[in-house]
N, CA, C and O atoms as CSV, one atom per row, in Angstrom:
chain,resi,resn,atom,element,x,y,z
A,1,MET,N,N,76.869,109.526,103.091
A,1,MET,CA,C,78.077,108.719,103.085
A,1,MET,C,C,79.021,109.252,104.162
A,1,MET,O,O,79.335,110.442,104.196
A,2,ALA,N,N,79.457,108.372,105.023
A,2,ALA,CA,C,80.350,108.758,106.113
A,2,ALA,C,C,81.723,108.123,105.908
A,2,ALA,O,O,81.831,106.958,105.525
A,3,ILE,N,N,82.763,108.903,106.168
A,3,ILE,CA,C,84.131,108.398,106.093
A,3,ILE,C,C,84.526,107.934,107.484
A,3,ILE,O,O,84.319,108.649,108.464
A,4,GLY,N,N,85.091,106.747,107.572
A,4,GLY,CA,C,85.531,106.223,108.859
A,4,GLY,C,C,86.758,106.963,109.369
A,4,GLY,O,O,87.333,107.801,108.673
A,5,THR,N,N,87.140,106.645,110.574
A,5,THR,CA,C,88.284,107.326,111.172
A,5,THR,C,C,89.618,106.795,110.659
A,5,THR,O,O,90.615,107.518,110.673
A,6,ALA,N,N,89.650,105.553,110.211
A,6,ALA,CA,C,90.925,104.949,109.807
A,6,ALA,C,C,91.596,105.672,108.638
A,6,ALA,O,O,92.789,105.959,108.735
A,7,PRO,N,N,90.902,105.985,107.536
A,7,PRO,CA,C,91.597,106.688,106.445
A,7,PRO,C,C,92.082,108.083,106.834
A,7,PRO,O,O,93.147,108.520,106.398
A,8,VAL,N,N,91.305,108.770,107.647
A,8,VAL,CA,C,91.683,110.129,108.052
A,8,VAL,C,C,92.909,110.092,108.965
A,8,VAL,O,O,93.861,110.844,108.756
A,9,PHE,N,N,92.888,109.228,109.965
A,9,PHE,CA,C,94.043,109.115,110.858
A,9,PHE,C,C,95.250,108.526,110.147
A,9,PHE,O,O,96.385,108.858,110.487
A,10,ALA,N,N,95.026,107.654,109.163
A,10,ALA,CA,C,96.152,107.108,108.397
A,10,ALA,C,C,96.848,108.225,107.622
A,10,ALA,O,O,98.076,108.234,107.533
A,11,LEU,N,N,96.095,109.159,107.065
A,11,LEU,CA,C,96.702,110.316,106.385
A,11,LEU,C,C,97.500,111.169,107.361
A,11,LEU,O,O,98.603,111.614,107.043
A,12,LEU,N,N,96.947,111.397,108.542
A,12,LEU,CA,C,97.642,112.218,109.530
A,12,LEU,C,C,98.900,111.536,110.051
A,12,LEU,O,O,99.955,112.164,110.138
A,13,VAL,N,N,98.798,110.264,110.395
A,13,VAL,CA,C,99.952,109.525,110.923
A,13,VAL,C,C,101.009,109.364,109.839
A,13,VAL,O,O,102.199,109.536,110.104
A,14,GLY,N,N,100.587,109.034,108.619
A,14,GLY,CA,C,101.540,108.902,107.510
A,14,GLY,C,C,102.233,110.212,107.190
A,14,GLY,O,O,103.434,110.225,106.923
A,15,GLY,N,N,101.499,111.309,107.213
A,15,GLY,CA,C,102.103,112.619,106.978
A,15,GLY,C,C,103.078,113.005,108.072
A,15,GLY,O,O,104.144,113.553,107.792
A,16,PHE,N,N,102.718,112.722,109.321
A,16,PHE,CA,C,103.613,113.032,110.428
A,16,PHE,C,C,104.914,112.244,110.322
A,16,PHE,O,O,105.997,112.807,110.484
A,17,HIS,N,N,104.813,110.958,110.054
A,17,HIS,CA,C,106.019,110.132,109.995
A,17,HIS,C,C,106.862,110.443,108.751
A,17,HIS,O,O,108.085,110.309,108.783
A,18,THR,N,N,106.220,110.853,107.674
A,18,THR,CA,C,106.986,111.294,106.503
A,18,THR,C,C,107.746,112.572,106.813
A,18,THR,O,O,108.911,112.710,106.442
A,19,ALA,N,N,107.090,113.508,107.494
A,19,ALA,CA,C,107.766,114.752,107.877
A,19,ALA,C,C,108.898,114.473,108.863
A,19,ALA,O,O,109.962,115.085,108.764
A,20,LEU,N,N,108.689,113.569,109.801
A,20,LEU,CA,C,109.744,113.203,110.739
A,20,LEU,C,C,110.914,112.546,110.018
A,20,LEU,O,O,112.072,112.800,110.348
A,21,PHE,N,N,110.613,111.704,109.036
A,21,PHE,CA,C,111.662,111.067,108.255
A,21,PHE,C,C,112.467,112.111,107.475
A,21,PHE,O,O,113.694,112.029,107.420
A,22,LEU,N,N,111.793,113.080,106.878
A,22,LEU,CA,C,112.500,114.137,106.149
A,22,LEU,C,C,113.358,114.974,107.081
A,22,LEU,O,O,114.459,115.384,106.712
A,23,TYR,N,N,112.867,115.229,108.280
A,23,TYR,CA,C,113.648,115.990,109.252
A,23,TYR,C,C,114.902,115.217,109.665
A,23,TYR,O,O,115.991,115.785,109.739
A,24,LEU,N,N,114.743,113.927,109.933
A,24,LEU,CA,C,115.888,113.109,110.341
A,24,LEU,C,C,116.875,112.901,109.205
A,24,LEU,O,O,118.083,112.849,109.435
A,25,ARG,N,N,116.377,112.781,107.990
A,25,ARG,CA,C,117.237,112.553,106.825
A,25,ARG,C,C,117.990,113.815,106.444
A,25,ARG,O,O,119.145,113.753,106.023
A,26,GLY,N,N,117.341,114.951,106.591
A,26,GLY,CA,C,118.010,116.216,106.312
A,26,GLY,C,C,117.736,116.795,104.942
A,26,GLY,O,O,117.985,117.979,104.716
A,27,HIS,N,N,117.235,115.999,104.030
A,27,HIS,CA,C,116.904,116.521,102.694
A,27,HIS,C,C,115.858,115.624,102.052
A,27,HIS,O,O,115.674,114.468,102.434
A,28,GLY,N,N,115.186,116.190,101.074
A,28,GLY,CA,C,114.162,115.446,100.347
A,28,GLY,C,C,114.716,114.891,99.057
A,28,GLY,O,O,115.903,115.028,98.762
A,29,GLY,N,N,113.879,114.288,98.324
A,29,GLY,CA,C,114.267,113.726,97.044
A,29,GLY,C,C,113.026,113.508,96.203
A,29,GLY,O,O,111.914,113.820,96.630
A,30,PRO,N,N,113.213,112.979,95.025
A,30,PRO,CA,C,112.052,112.791,94.153
A,30,PRO,C,C,111.117,111.674,94.616
A,30,PRO,O,O,109.990,111.581,94.130
A,31,GLU,N,N,111.556,110.838,95.531
A,31,GLU,CA,C,110.718,109.724,95.967
A,31,GLU,C,C,109.860,110.062,97.184
A,31,GLU,O,O,109.276,109.158,97.783
A,32,ILE,N,N,109.768,111.325,97.562
A,32,ILE,CA,C,109.040,111.705,98.769
A,32,ILE,C,C,107.553,111.386,98.653
A,32,ILE,O,O,106.940,110.978,99.640
A,33,LEU,N,N,106.966,111.559,97.493
A,33,LEU,CA,C,105.550,111.216,97.329
A,33,LEU,C,C,105.332,109.717,97.486
A,33,LEU,O,O,104.305,109.288,98.011
A,34,ILE,N,N,106.286,108.930,97.036
A,34,ILE,CA,C,106.179,107.484,97.197
A,34,ILE,C,C,106.356,107.119,98.669
A,34,ILE,O,O,105.686,106.215,99.169
A,35,VAL,N,N,107.249,107.812,99.359
A,35,VAL,CA,C,107.437,107.589,100.796
A,35,VAL,C,C,106.154,107.945,101.544
A,35,VAL,O,O,105.742,107.216,102.446
A,36,PHE,N,N,105.527,109.047,101.180
A,36,PHE,CA,C,104.270,109.458,101.821
A,36,PHE,C,C,103.178,108.418,101.577
A,36,PHE,O,O,102.453,108.049,102.501
A,37,ALA,N,N,103.061,107.951,100.344
A,37,ALA,CA,C,102.047,106.942,100.034
A,37,ALA,C,C,102.310,105.649,100.809
A,37,ALA,O,O,101.374,105.026,101.311
A,38,ALA,N,N,103.568,105.248,100.906
A,38,ALA,CA,C,103.903,104.034,101.656
A,38,ALA,C,C,103.604,104.209,103.143
A,38,ALA,O,O,103.152,103.270,103.799
A,39,ALA,N,N,103.853,105.395,103.674
A,39,ALA,CA,C,103.577,105.646,105.090
A,39,ALA,C,C,102.074,105.633,105.367
A,39,ALA,O,O,101.635,105.085,106.378
A,40,VAL,N,N,101.292,106.228,104.484
A,40,VAL,CA,C,99.839,106.255,104.672
A,40,VAL,C,C,99.257,104.850,104.561
A,40,VAL,O,O,98.460,104.433,105.402
A,41,LEU,N,N,99.658,104.123,103.521
A,41,LEU,CA,C,99.151,102.757,103.366
A,41,LEU,C,C,99.644,101.863,104.505
A,41,LEU,O,O,98.918,100.978,104.959
A,42,GLY,N,N,100.869,102.091,104.964
A,42,GLY,CA,C,101.385,101.331,106.095
A,42,GLY,C,C,100.625,101.628,107.378
A,42,GLY,O,O,100.348,100.720,108.162
A,43,ALA,N,N,100.288,102.888,107.595
A,43,ALA,CA,C,99.520,103.247,108.786
A,43,ALA,C,C,98.134,102.615,108.749
A,43,ALA,O,O,97.631,102.138,109.766
A,44,TRP,N,N,97.530,102.617,107.584
A,44,TRP,CA,C,96.200,102.016,107.446
A,44,TRP,C,C,96.274,100.499,107.662
A,44,TRP,O,O,95.426,99.924,108.345
A,45,ALA,N,N,97.284,99.861,107.081
A,45,ALA,CA,C,97.458,98.422,107.264
A,45,ALA,C,C,97.834,98.099,108.707
A,45,ALA,O,O,97.405,97.078,109.245
A,46,GLY,N,N,98.627,98.953,109.332
A,46,GLY,CA,C,98.995,98.741,110.729
A,46,GLY,C,C,97.804,98.838,111.659
A,46,GLY,O,O,97.713,98.094,112.636
A,47,ASP,N,N,96.892,99.748,111.363
A,47,ASP,CA,C,95.668,99.849,112.151
A,47,ASP,C,C,94.846,98.573,112.019
A,47,ASP,O,O,94.328,98.058,113.010
A,48,ALA,N,N,94.728,98.064,110.800
A,48,ALA,CA,C,93.972,96.829,110.590
A,48,ALA,C,C,94.650,95.642,111.265
A,48,ALA,O,O,93.977,94.789,111.845
A,49,THR,N,N,95.967,95.583,111.192
A,49,THR,CA,C,96.700,94.495,111.833
A,49,THR,C,C,96.577,94.575,113.355
A,49,THR,O,O,96.394,93.559,114.025
A,50,GLY,N,N,96.678,95.771,113.884
A,50,GLY,CA,C,96.494,95.948,115.326
A,50,GLY,C,C,95.102,95.569,115.776
A,50,GLY,O,O,94.918,95.069,116.885
A,51,GLY,N,N,94.122,95.803,114.925
A,51,GLY,CA,C,92.757,95.395,115.249
A,51,GLY,C,C,92.599,93.889,115.261
A,51,GLY,O,O,91.883,93.339,116.098
A,52,ARG,N,N,93.262,93.228,114.342
A,52,ARG,CA,C,93.199,91.760,114.302
A,52,ARG,C,C,93.913,91.138,115.500
A,52,ARG,O,O,93.424,90.179,116.096
A,53,LEU,N,N,95.079,91.696,115.845
A,53,LEU,CA,C,95.842,91.140,116.959
A,53,LEU,C,C,95.297,91.578,118.314
A,53,LEU,O,O,95.372,90.828,119.287
A,54,GLY,N,N,94.752,92.780,118.378
A,54,GLY,CA,C,94.152,93.275,119.607
A,54,GLY,C,C,95.138,93.546,120.734
A,54,GLY,O,O,94.801,93.364,121.904
A,55,ILE,N,N,96.353,93.978,120.399
A,55,ILE,CA,C,97.362,94.174,121.444
A,55,ILE,C,C,97.864,95.612,121.530
A,55,ILE,O,O,98.840,95.858,122.238
A,56,ASP,N,N,97.262,96.547,120.861
A,56,ASP,CA,C,97.771,97.914,120.817
A,56,ASP,C,C,97.338,98.691,122.057
A,56,ASP,O,O,96.139,98.819,122.306
A,57,PRO,N,N,98.293,99.217,122.847
A,57,PRO,CA,C,97.932,99.894,124.088
A,57,PRO,C,C,97.443,101.336,123.900
A,57,PRO,O,O,96.685,101.833,124.733
A,58,ILE,N,N,97.856,102.010,122.836
A,58,ILE,CA,C,97.485,103.414,122.640
A,58,ILE,C,C,96.524,103.500,121.465
A,58,ILE,O,O,96.859,103.144,120.335
A,59,ARG,N,N,95.324,103.978,121.759
A,59,ARG,CA,C,94.310,104.090,120.715
A,59,ARG,C,C,93.724,105.486,120.715
A,59,ARG,O,O,93.615,106.135,121.756
A,60,ILE,N,N,93.353,105.932,119.542
A,60,ILE,CA,C,92.590,107.167,119.382
A,60,ILE,C,C,91.254,106.738,118.795
A,60,ILE,O,O,91.142,106.522,117.588
A,61,GLY,N,N,90.262,106.616,119.629
A,61,GLY,CA,C,88.990,106.062,119.184
A,61,GLY,C,C,89.187,104.609,118.803
A,61,GLY,O,O,89.590,103.791,119.630
A,62,ASP,N,N,88.903,104.288,117.547
A,62,ASP,CA,C,89.109,102.932,117.052
A,62,ASP,C,C,90.451,102.768,116.348
A,62,ASP,O,O,90.771,101.673,115.886
A,63,PHE,N,N,91.234,103.825,116.259
A,63,PHE,CA,C,92.503,103.781,115.535
A,63,PHE,C,C,93.628,103.366,116.472
A,63,PHE,O,O,93.815,103.961,117.534
A,64,ARG,N,N,94.368,102.350,116.078
A,64,ARG,CA,C,95.472,101.819,116.878
A,64,ARG,C,C,96.762,102.517,116.481
A,64,ARG,O,O,97.312,102.242,115.416
A,65,LEU,N,N,97.243,103.406,117.316
A,65,LEU,CA,C,98.320,104.321,116.964
A,65,LEU,C,C,99.693,103.651,116.905
A,65,LEU,O,O,100.465,103.937,115.991
A,66,VAL,N,N,100.012,102.787,117.834
A,66,VAL,CA,C,101.349,102.183,117.891
A,66,VAL,C,C,101.572,101.250,116.704
A,66,VAL,O,O,102.596,101.340,116.027
A,67,SER,N,N,100.628,100.366,116.451
A,67,SER,CA,C,100.797,99.444,115.322
A,67,SER,C,C,100.775,100.194,113.998
A,67,SER,O,O,101.493,99.819,113.071
A,68,ALA,N,N,99.967,101.243,113.888
A,68,ALA,CA,C,99.948,102.042,112.666
A,68,ALA,C,C,101.289,102.740,112.454
A,68,ALA,O,O,101.775,102.818,111.325
A,69,SER,N,N,101.881,103.242,113.517
A,69,SER,CA,C,103.173,103.917,113.401
A,69,SER,C,C,104.286,102.943,113.023
A,69,SER,O,O,105.144,103.259,112.199
A,70,LEU,N,N,104.267,101.766,113.627
A,70,LEU,CA,C,105.305,100.778,113.318
A,70,LEU,C,C,105.253,100.332,111.857
A,70,LEU,O,O,106.290,100.223,111.203
A,71,VAL,N,N,104.064,100.077,111.352
A,71,VAL,CA,C,103.951,99.622,109.963
A,71,VAL,C,C,104.176,100.786,108.996
A,71,VAL,O,O,104.635,100.566,107.875
A,72,ALA,N,N,103.865,102.012,109.403
A,72,ALA,CA,C,104.182,103.172,108.559
A,72,ALA,C,C,105.687,103.305,108.394
A,72,ALA,O,O,106.163,103.578,107.292
A,73,TRP,N,N,106.444,103.116,109.470
A,73,TRP,CA,C,107.904,103.162,109.379
A,73,TRP,C,C,108.438,101.999,108.565
A,73,TRP,O,O,109.437,102.140,107.860
A,74,ALA,N,N,107.783,100.849,108.656
A,74,ALA,CA,C,108.199,99.711,107.821
A,74,ALA,C,C,108.017,100.045,106.345
A,74,ALA,O,O,108.857,99.687,105.519
A,75,GLY,N,N,106.923,100.731,106.008
A,75,GLY,CA,C,106.710,101.151,104.626
A,75,GLY,C,C,107.740,102.164,104.169
A,75,GLY,O,O,108.230,102.089,103.043
A,76,ILE,N,N,108.071,103.109,105.032
A,76,ILE,CA,C,109.085,104.114,104.693
A,76,ILE,C,C,110.436,103.448,104.467
A,76,ILE,O,O,111.124,103.745,103.490
A,77,LEU,N,N,110.809,102.558,105.359
A,77,LEU,CA,C,112.092,101.875,105.210
A,77,LEU,C,C,112.122,100.983,103.975
A,77,LEU,O,O,113.164,100.863,103.331
A,78,PHE,N,N,111.008,100.363,103.636
A,78,PHE,CA,C,110.927,99.544,102.433
A,78,PHE,C,C,111.189,100.379,101.185
A,78,PHE,O,O,111.946,99.964,100.307
A,79,VAL,N,N,110.571,101.546,101.103
A,79,VAL,CA,C,110.777,102.427,99.947
A,79,VAL,C,C,112.220,102.909,99.892
A,79,VAL,O,O,112.802,102.980,98.809
A,80,GLU,N,N,112.805,103.240,101.030
A,80,GLU,CA,C,114.184,103.706,101.043
A,80,GLU,C,C,115.168,102.614,100.648
A,80,GLU,O,O,116.135,102.878,99.933
A,81,VAL,N,N,114.932,101.410,101.101
A,81,VAL,CA,C,115.806,100.300,100.698
A,81,VAL,C,C,115.701,100.063,99.201
A,81,VAL,O,O,116.710,99.834,98.535
A,82,LEU,N,N,114.487,100.116,98.670
A,82,LEU,CA,C,114.323,99.953,97.223
A,82,LEU,C,C,115.004,101.073,96.439
A,82,LEU,O,O,115.566,100.832,95.371
A,83,SER,N,N,114.955,102.296,96.967
A,83,SER,CA,C,115.607,103.401,96.248
A,83,SER,C,C,117.128,103.294,96.317
A,83,SER,O,O,117.821,103.745,95.406
A,84,ILE,N,N,117.649,102.702,97.386
A,84,ILE,CA,C,119.096,102.503,97.483
A,84,ILE,C,C,119.548,101.369,96.575
A,84,ILE,O,O,120.586,101.470,95.922
A,85,LEU,N,N,118.776,100.296,96.532
A,85,LEU,CA,C,119.149,99.140,95.732
A,85,LEU,C,C,118.873,99.319,94.246
A,85,LEU,O,O,119.435,98.603,93.418
A,86,GLY,N,N,118.015,100.265,93.906
A,86,GLY,CA,C,117.674,100.499,92.510
A,86,GLY,C,C,118.798,101.191,91.764
A,86,GLY,O,O,119.823,101.529,92.354
A,87,PRO,N,N,118.608,101.405,90.456
A,87,PRO,CA,C,119.654,102.081,89.677
A,87,PRO,C,C,119.809,103.534,90.110
A,87,PRO,O,O,118.831,104.203,90.445
A,88,SER,N,N,121.040,104.008,90.100
A,88,SER,CA,C,121.288,105.394,90.501
A,88,SER,C,C,121.075,106.313,89.310
A,88,SER,O,O,121.121,105.885,88.157
A,89,ARG,N,N,120.844,107.572,89.609
A,89,ARG,CA,C,120.619,108.545,88.544
A,89,ARG,C,C,121.903,108.853,87.766
A,89,ARG,O,O,121.849,109.183,86.581
A,90,ALA,N,N,123.051,108.745,88.431
A,90,ALA,CA,C,124.319,109.024,87.766
A,90,ALA,C,C,124.599,107.997,86.679
A,90,ALA,O,O,125.129,108.346,85.624
A,91,SER,N,N,124.254,106.741,86.917
A,91,SER,CA,C,124.478,105.728,85.903
A,91,SER,C,C,123.521,105.894,84.728
A,91,SER,O,O,123.851,105.509,83.606
A,92,ASP,N,N,122.329,106.468,84.972
A,92,ASP,CA,C,121.378,106.707,83.885
A,92,ASP,C,C,121.867,107.827,82.965
A,92,ASP,O,O,121.589,107.792,81.766
A,93,ARG,N,N,122.579,108.807,83.488
A,93,ARG,CA,C,123.051,109.914,82.667
A,93,ARG,C,C,124.186,109.511,81.736
A,93,ARG,O,O,124.356,110.098,80.667
A,94,ARG,N,N,124.946,108.532,82.131
A,94,ARG,CA,C,126.075,108.095,81.300
A,94,ARG,C,C,125.628,107.324,80.074
A,94,ARG,O,O,126.385,107.221,79.109
A,95,LEU,N,N,124.428,106.783,80.084
A,95,LEU,CA,C,123.953,106.013,78.940
A,95,LEU,C,C,123.590,106.900,77.833
A,95,LEU,O,O,123.166,106.428,76.778
């Protein structure tokens, strides 16, 4: 059984962008594992989307790096928007 390059590179790209997001944000939180999962799944989906569109200029083997990075950031931003719009922890303590 052989593992393709897409899942392995998706883990690497998702981990890199999660670490970059934590560096830019300045602190972590309890949703970091969800951010990591969204970045990895976004990178994998971005690679597949880049393959369908065929417009990605930077590739590592069969992995489309630019489209994977863009969709990984879209996943990270989606999780962050949901965490901002969701209920806050302070309101949960008052109940």
